[in-house]
Wavefront OBJ file of the C-alpha trace (Angstrom):
o trace
v 61.170 -26.241 -203.984
v 61.480 -29.750 -202.803
v 62.217 -32.297 -199.889
v 65.455 -34.136 -198.978
v 63.917 -37.908 -198.245
v 63.885 -37.323 -194.126
v 62.086 -34.931 -194.665
v 59.490 -36.012 -196.867
v 59.534 -39.462 -194.822
v 58.682 -37.681 -191.889
v 56.133 -35.451 -193.289
v 54.216 -38.359 -194.836
v 54.689 -40.678 -191.713
v 53.208 -37.805 -189.350
v 50.416 -36.459 -191.469
v 48.931 -40.471 -192.543
v 50.365 -42.597 -190.633
v 50.198 -41.300 -187.084
v 46.545 -41.758 -186.480
v 43.080 -43.048 -188.542
v 42.518 -40.685 -191.491
v 39.667 -40.614 -194.090
v 39.624 -41.077 -197.742
v 36.503 -38.567 -198.884
v 35.073 -38.241 -202.188
v 34.233 -35.084 -204.058
v 32.428 -34.038 -207.123
v 34.221 -30.664 -207.294
v 38.104 -29.816 -206.474
v 38.063 -29.810 -202.704
v 40.788 -26.608 -202.967
v 43.207 -25.887 -200.624
v 40.511 -23.785 -199.080
v 38.104 -26.559 -198.457
v 35.657 -25.257 -199.954
v 34.702 -28.097 -202.595
v 31.279 -30.518 -202.560
v 31.887 -34.054 -201.208
v 29.261 -36.683 -201.641
v 26.452 -36.519 -199.293
v 24.073 -38.576 -198.802
v 22.861 -42.279 -200.349
v 24.214 -43.972 -197.918
v 28.114 -42.184 -198.433
v 30.666 -42.205 -195.393
v 33.868 -41.195 -195.774
v 36.718 -44.637 -195.706
v 39.362 -44.874 -193.070
v 42.706 -45.438 -195.224
v 45.491 -47.415 -193.990
v 49.055 -46.389 -195.315
v 52.381 -48.149 -196.212
v 55.746 -47.084 -194.948
v 56.878 -44.334 -197.310
v 59.486 -46.003 -200.435
v 60.638 -44.343 -202.903
v 59.520 -44.386 -206.461
v 59.861 -42.915 -209.315
v 62.332 -40.934 -207.236
v 59.875 -39.512 -204.972
v 58.535 -40.479 -201.651
v 55.091 -42.729 -201.998
v 53.059 -43.798 -199.727
v 50.063 -46.499 -201.008
v 46.488 -47.907 -199.337
v 47.542 -50.745 -197.804
v 44.410 -52.492 -198.383
v 41.062 -52.481 -200.429
v 38.764 -49.510 -199.837
v 34.773 -50.945 -200.077
v 32.522 -47.876 -200.015
v 29.171 -48.631 -199.343
v 26.411 -49.550 -201.671
v 24.618 -46.307 -203.185
v 20.909 -45.985 -202.313
v 20.664 -42.758 -204.482
v 23.283 -41.838 -207.009
v 26.436 -40.074 -205.782
v 26.964 -37.893 -209.261
v 30.593 -38.343 -210.878
v 33.009 -38.254 -208.631
v 36.453 -36.404 -209.790
v 38.180 -35.140 -206.984
v 39.422 -37.277 -203.520
v 40.266 -35.554 -200.224
v 42.336 -36.963 -196.975
v 40.717 -35.588 -193.861
v 41.341 -36.209 -190.015
v 38.265 -37.646 -188.952
v 34.648 -39.397 -190.329
v 32.938 -36.190 -190.060
v 34.170 -32.764 -190.048
v 37.953 -32.848 -189.389
v 40.439 -31.110 -191.013
v 41.385 -31.412 -194.977
v 45.074 -32.508 -195.104
v 45.536 -32.958 -199.191
v 43.202 -33.822 -202.038
v 43.612 -34.318 -206.013
v 41.994 -35.066 -208.492
v 40.963 -38.235 -209.638
v 42.722 -40.378 -212.924
v 39.845 -41.378 -214.025
v 36.299 -39.456 -213.043
v 33.750 -42.096 -212.098
v 30.084 -41.786 -211.969
v 27.697 -43.837 -208.594
v 24.430 -44.052 -209.349
v 22.447 -45.939 -206.945
v 22.637 -49.601 -206.237
v 26.937 -48.927 -207.658
v 29.801 -48.793 -204.879
v 33.136 -47.849 -205.338
v 35.532 -49.804 -204.769
v 39.727 -48.859 -204.163
v 41.999 -52.173 -204.472
v 45.360 -52.081 -203.013
v 48.124 -49.911 -203.818
v 45.820 -47.601 -206.049
v 46.053 -44.462 -203.488
v 49.060 -43.578 -204.293
v 50.716 -40.004 -202.704
v 54.037 -38.816 -203.705
v 56.066 -36.097 -201.897
v 59.850 -34.999 -203.394
l 1 2 3 4 5 6 7 8 9 10 11 12 13 14 15 16 17 18 19 20 21 22 23 24 25 26 27 28 29 30 31 32 33 34 35 36 37 38 39 40 41 42 43 44 45 46 47 48 49 50 51 52 53 54 55 56 57 58 59 60 61 62 63 64 65 66 67 68 69 70 71 72 73 74 75 76 77 78 79 80 81 82 83 84 85 86 87 88 89 90 91 92 93 94 95 96 97 98 99 100 101 102 103 104 105 106 107 108 109 110 111 112 113 114 115 116 117 118 119 120 121 122 123 124 125
């Protein structure tokens, strides 16, 4: 099932561009039931993420992060980050969407995860 361009734009704007949303990191899939293992401890905190206006890319309405996202330097090992989630709050809140990272990344103490501009991509068709 697909969405019309107008509906896809409306959904992306409503869910990801009205109010602040936060990027969360997971070591297991959050799943639709929000049961994954989010990173905790070691100075980890969710980061706010601001998305671009939806635009058609590869036939799908697409939004991308407008600014670089710098997670804090880990003060303890975070493990292997395999998934991300977009959530409605800095703590607790509702999981809006989730997905697997293209490349899992192990974060050890003293390291920092950075998401460069335009690499946080969400698509809806």
